[in-house]
C-alpha positions, 0 to 999 in steps of 0.5 A, a space after each residue: 746584727 750580732 748585738 740584736 741577737 745578743 739583746 734577744 738572747 738576754 731578753 729570753 734569758 731574763 724571761 726564763 729566769 723570771 718565770 723560774 723565779 716565780 715558780 720557785 717562789 710559789 714552791 718555797 712559800 708552799 713549803 714554808 706554810 707546811 713547815 709553819 703548820 708542822 711547827 704549830 703542831 709540835 708546839 702544841 705537843 710540847 705544851 701537852 707534854 709539859 702539862 703532863 710532866 707538871 701533873 706528874 710532878 705535882 702528884 709526886 710532890 703530894 705523895 712525898 708530902 703525905 709520907 714526910 715524917 714517917 720513918 721507914 723500918 730498918 
């Protein structure tokens, strides 16, 4: 009867392991979805900052071009 008991314990252990794995998979998928959403938001913020920096650089280049050739007083 010891082997039947072992088989039952292995079966119960397997079921518990399977149940926990399924629940953990759901939690991991949920976390990954949240991380993906956050990554998309960060990507959009970075794109906005890059655009803002390009606009500032263009404005500085325009100012530089406007004042090229003017000699500053010494």
